[in-house]
C-alpha positions in Angstrom: -3.4 24.8 5.4 -3.0 27.9 8.0 -6.8 27.8 8.9 -6.4 23.7 9.3 -3.5 24.3 11.6 -5.6 27.1 13.6 -8.7 24.9 13.7 -6.6 22.1 15.3 -5.1 23.9 18.1 -8.4 25.5 18.8 -9.9 21.9 18.8 -6.6 20.6 20.5 -5.8 18.0 18.0 -2.2 16.8 17.7 -1.4 16.9 14.6 1.9 14.7 14.7 -0.3 11.9 16.4 -3.2 12.1 14.2 -1.2 11.8 11.1 1.1 8.8 12.8 -2.2 7.3 13.4 -3.6 7.7 10.0 -0.3 6.4 8.8 -0.4 3.1 10.8 -4.2 3.0 9.6 -3.3 3.2 6.0 -0.5 0.5 6.1 -2.5 -2.2 7.8 -5.2 -1.5 5.3 -2.8 -1.3 2.2 0.2 -3.2 3.3 3.0 -2.8 0.8 4.5 -6.0 0.8 1.3 -7.8 -0.9 0.6 -4.7 -3.3 3.9 -3.8 -4.4 4.1 -3.7 -8.4 0.6 -3.6 -9.2 -1.4 -0.8 -10.2 -5.0 -0.8 -10.8 
């Protein structure tokens, strides 16, 4: 985990922004209002 943080810092990646973008993409791909209660 520490190595990943160091690599992100070295590469100039804003981890908070990257995580927010990933969560937004997942929310679009897997909407909770249509998938709630279904486990497959």
